[in-house]
N, C-alpha and C positions, 0 to 999 in steps of 0.2 A: 663849298657856298653857304659862308654862314649870313645869316639874319639877327643884329642886335638888338635889344630894347634895353632903352635905361633902368628898365623895371626887373628882370630878368636876366639871364643866362639866354648865352648865344646858341642862338639853333641852328643846328646845318637842317640846307632845304632837305636830302636826303630821308631823314627823321623823317617832314610830314610828308614825303612818301610815304615813308613803310608805312606812318601812322593810315596814310591813306586809303591804303591798300589791305593793311591786317583792317581791316575794317569791313570790308568788301568782302575779304575771305575769312570772319568771324563770324560773317549774318548768314541768317536761313536762307534759303536761295542757292541758286546756282549761281558761283561768282564767277563774275568776265571779267578781265582783263585787257585793259587796250593792250594790240601789238606792241610792243615794245618798253612797254610802263616799268620792265625787270631789270632796266637798265636804264632808267630814267629819260629816256625818248625824247627828244623837244620837237617839237615843231616850229621855232620860234616863235611863238604866240600866236600860231595862226590857230583859230580854232573852230574854221572851214578850209582845209584841205583837200575835199573832194577834185579841183580841178586844177589843183596846183603841179608845181613838175616834181622830178623827182630828187633835188635840193633840197624841198620843205620834206617830202614826205616818206624819205627811202629811211631804213634805217642804217646808222654808224654803230657795229660790229663789234667797234673799240671802245664803246661806251660799255661794254658787255665787262670788259677787265676792269676799268677806270669806275664802274660800278659795282665789283662784284660784292660786296656786302652788300648793297641794297639785292642783288639776285637771290644771294645763299638766303638769303632772309625770307623772302616768298619761297623759294622752295622748302623752307625747313615748315614756313607757315600751310603750305599744298602739303605737304608727307603729314603732318601733325592733325591736318580737317582731314585727311585719308582717310586716317584708322581710328579718328572719333564720329562716330556717328551723332553725335548728337548738334553737331552744325551743320544736318542736314535733315531734318523731321523731316518724315516724307508728310504730314498733313498741317492746315492751317488748325487744330484743331491740339492737335500733340503741340503746335509750338505757344498755345496759348496757355496750355494745362503746364508743360517745362517748361515755359522761362519768364520769368520775371522781375524786370530793371526795379534797380536800386535806386532811392533817390539820393541825386547828387548836386552839387552845386553849378554853376557856368563854366565850363571847359570840363565836367564833366561826365562820363555818363557809363553805367554800370550796367550789370544785368544777371543774371546766374543760372543756368542750367541746371536743374534736378533729378533724381529720382532715375539714376542710369537712362535718361532719356535715350529714345529711339536704338535701347538694348550696346548704348556703350557702357566700357567699365569702368570708368571715373562715375562714382555717385553725384558727385557735384561740382560743378565748371563753373568757376566766378569768370568773368570778361570786365577789361577796366581802362578803356581810352582817355588817355589825360592828353588834350588837348589845348592845356595852358603852354606856357612859354615860361613855367619854371614845376623845378620836384617839388612832388605832394604827398604827402602822408596821407594815404585810404587803411579807415579801420577794418580788423576781419574777427570776425566769431568765430573760433574756434583753430584746429590745425590747418592749414595750405601746404602744399606743392606747388612750388611756381614753375608752369613750365614757360612759358615767355616771358620775356621784361625784357627792357629798352629792346635791343638787337639781338639778343640772346632767344633763341628756343631751345628745347629739348622735351622732349617728349615724357622720359622718363625721369621731369623732375631739377630743375635747377638747385634746390634750397628746400628744406621747411622754413616756412615764415607761421608767425600767430602776433595778435594783438595787431601788429600795423606793418604794413609796407610803403616803402615812401618809391611811389613811380618817379621814373627821369621825366620831362618835361617832352612834351608831343609824341607819346611810348604809347606801350600799351602792353598793359598785364595780361596773363592769362594762369590762372590758378584751377587748382582741384583738390578734390579731396576723394580719398578710394572708395 
């Protein structure tokens, strides 16, 4: 399913799902993914289904195949998080010391994790969430390796960039310096 806006390119519903849980999986603390989110489970809009029948609360396992790209994206982000301890620093003091938000415009959130935080092998990590319905050009200082952009995730690095990077609509970027 897509959503069209007159001032932007169409946005896939799956892109919004990916961005929402990319935020969860790249935030500090213990991530919580609700059952079936990896396959875009729906309860038909019922936000309080604790006393509803199986028709509402069951998991349709066919959704996993239908939304395999979402499943694989979350799987890749979970793998990336597991091997990079900077995404789960153990103390609030370390988070305050090593995580710095960057000034951005509406629809963007950006932060850097610095100084090999929590003994991470990446010296610096840049995370940008683009909630805008259009591609944005994000300015960079120095050379960075892309670990995640749009629907692609590769812990070893997708490609190197400098000066700027174009981030697709409703998506996340993770870049790193060694």
